[in-house]
N, C-alpha and C positions, 0 to 999 in steps of 0.2 A: 624084807629089805625095802627101803624107801627109794624113791626116784633119785634123791640126792646122793644116797650111798652108792647106787648103781653108777651114776655119772662119775663120782669120785674114783671108784674102782676102775672104770673104763679109762679115765684119764691116766691112772697109774699104769695100766697095761699098755696104753699107747706110748707112754714115755719109755717103758722098758723095751718095747719092740723097736722104737726109734733109736735109743741110745745105748743099748746093751748088745753085746755080741753073744747071743743066746744059741744054745744047741737047737737044731732043727725041731726036735720033739717038743722042747719047752716052748719054742716060738709058736708051734702049731697049737699046743694046749692053750696058750694065752690068746691066740687068735680066735679059737673056738669059744673061749670064755667071753671074749669081747663081743662076739656075735650074740651070745645069750643075753648079755647085759644090754646090748643095743636093742634087742627085741623087747626086753622087759621095759626099758625106758620108753620106747615107742608106744607100747601098749598102755603104759601109765599116762602118757601124754594124750593118747586117743580117748581114754576114759575121762580125763579131766576136761578135754575139749568138749566132749559130749555133755558133761555135767554143766559146764559154763553155758553151752548153747541152750540147754533146757532152762536154766535160771534166767537167761536173757529173754527167752520166749515167754516165760511166766511173767516177768516184769513188764514186757510190752503189752501183754494181755491185760494186766492190772491197770496200766495207763489208759487203755482204751475204754475201760468201764467207767 
């Protein structure tokens, strides 16, 4: 799953939770899935941020040489 796919599914879940009159069990399942997707997306952002930081650091070191 990509970051973009996770965000899209998360948006769909939020829309369902906000706009549909769901049975409690279904709402709970969707809420749990939203938590999983949110964690996945946050992890992906953290990885990307780390990679970008490393690239920036390498570029700064090259400029100093």
